[in-house]
C-alpha angles and dihedrals in degrees: 000000000000090000094048097052096062090047090049091049092049091050093049090048089052090050092050092048092047091050093048091045092056099037117109120273138154136190125249133214132185118197129202112181134173116188133181118207127209102200093187095056097028090233133124142188125211149176123216131194111190122186109200122195116198105212091165125104089237135091110235117215094176140023133200134216130199116234097187100173090065087074089074095073130100110265095023121136089255091053090048093051091051090054095049102039118105091217108021120190107280092222092060101047140054120226107227092172130060133287091255095040107030122192112191125211122193113244089207092059090061097051116123123219092264090049102049125095123238143168113201124187112217099183139351131193134179114210089343097310125106117249131199118254142162137188127238108183108293095354129083113205116204124194111203123220090218125016122252105247124219108279094014123134118209136177126229120197119197139178114201143164132204146188122215110230126226102273110272106138130008097319135045146081131307099005123198091282092051097253107158103217130019101179109192122143087008103139137056102273125198112240122238120260117191141145090303094052130244121353098203097150121168115249106250099155108284135092140325143235125194149174120252119240146125119283126206108184129176118191122194110200141155109291093241093064124094116210128206131170148093119001141013119304107237100194109040089145088069097045113059098195106125099309114136096217094056106135103159118082109224115239104168128150124239111286096019118131136231122222114229112192119192133179123195120184122209100354130135099216143026123215133169141171132202138193135162092228103049121137111211122206127178122204115193105206128209089244090062099249116126113225114206123195123196116185143149108284096229133119094245092060106028098077097054094040090054093049095049093058102078089040089056089055090053090051090049090053091048093053094043088055100041101035110019140277117312102242101212129075095225142043126181129204106201130188104230142087119049124292103335134315129178125230137169109298092345146047135215113226129176126211133025108167084130132022093239091056092065112016097081090047091049090054091048096047093045090055088057088068087076103036100038109019099040103024094028105185116188102280093193094060103021105028089150091067089061107029094034098047090042090052091050097051096039088049089056090047093048092048092053103037103030103031102029090238130148095264091232127137118261141171095242091111098054095099097097091054092050089050091053092050093046095052097038098244098116113122131185114273087235088074112115110254094241094049107060109124093237135016095240090056090055092049094047092046098045101039106024104029091037091054090046088059088072097034092055089044086065087059094047105042101013135260097272092051091052091051090052091045093057093049093047092044090054094044095046098042108032110133091009108096097239120212129212094272090058094064091043094051091046090055089047092052093048097044103030087227124126111239107171089109091054095050091048098046099042100038107028101037139038093229113145134220115239122155125172141192095240101181143352115198122170102312098337124101122199119196127192131207102220098169124064096242116085124219139170111259131230112195135179121207120195116199131213090255087061095249120128135213129197121217133188121202108193119211107245092227089063091068088209143028139245123260106270143154090222124103107267112217135181115314123253120233121221093232095060111078094199137043130194134192136166134226133201101239139054111278124233100171143354127206127188115213102355088185092066090220096120112087095232107169094207114046092170092080096044097089143050130189139172111230 
């Protein structure tokens, strides 16, 4: 007995350690920053106090920061990628060839010293003591004098300076609409550390991943500039730029600066934009969220930016109902950047000479607030979980609100995926966002194929189950950085259907769906699985007497079937390439997947009819 007890104790200790080692945790950061902006030189200086809490079970002997603005320099990794890509982002290059024979030249490569972007660290201390650090491109590597122990909270103090680059991508000065400052990825940002380790990826042009925390940011800028962005303005009475509770009349001399003080709780980024000619509108919605709109105060933009405001409230209501409640009290739509890009509590959107030029983008970027800035999956590794799910839900909202449709999922947007398959550029969704062979492959994968994950899920488990899955997924994983298995397990719990096969096939492989009506003899129908990816099958049979009957053939690996009014018949195993069943009446025609939700790459073999 004496020998058994120590062994039992050791085994129990091992189990406890194993459970603790695999239980969920995430790091936490709190930023306090004070920055001074020189709007003439497009430069700024700043101080940053960062309180870092190590909630991991690991000792950390080093930390990493992102210095994103360093990407906008000749010779950077972003510049190199532009010069090597077959199809570089058109916003970031100049075509020095012809339309039929384009020759792309990187815009970054041509930047002059006063046009580049940079973030330079002047000093860095941990708990009051200097630490060693060095910069490699867009990443700051910091060697710690003493490791940060599990559960320990430490304070980093930094002095830094930056230069805002000529606007090339997302951030910069004087964008295509003439907005002076689009300040995204503008500060030294602590990299994410999670169960996979550090995510200190270089900035090459793609997506982001960040640590949640509370931000306290003070911006000193020329008095003529209006600032909008992440967080709640703490001193509107001092500002006088469109805020209702302004009580102090501004009486500043030329060149004097205003102090804009923002606080943003529980966000993983902080973005702002500023311009001396911003109009600022506030829409107080019935849901309680204030919608702020910052746009160039000119005739060419004002009409569309006014019209988009009530539509934005409708989209907010749709997402609150179909995903879950937006957790912040404010959201800002800001003219700036290029195209549209989501950030914490705000978005930067360019354009607006017509309503149609911005309203779809507004819907899409607003939806990101749920999937990226509350759920916040790792966009570098799982961009489809953000871009795809956002595309799915914003597509439903646009269909219902903007086009007076039914708001139901459909296969109308599968074209990009079929194009990728046809021309052999489809890559697994597990591909890192920066490492797709070509840009169009990344876009099709992340936006189209990612959206199709949910659209096809309607086909597999049923529309009502998908609606419930999205709500439960949001409720269970908000502020938790969910991974692919989390959406899969949520759908399994809601539907009672096994979906490991679906996650594997659609995300980790480039297998395609292709089912065919192989043969119809007398009253027997034989189907064939031509593609490598298995699926359950919906099939409509029309009889000679003009009546129809719906059938559902579950995939055996599902271990269940979706709710359906169709006749459920024997399941189909993956290993058997063909499947036959008989009916009671003479057959006139057979149609596989009449809903069109299944991503079958060859529709020509999906039907049979007797003429």
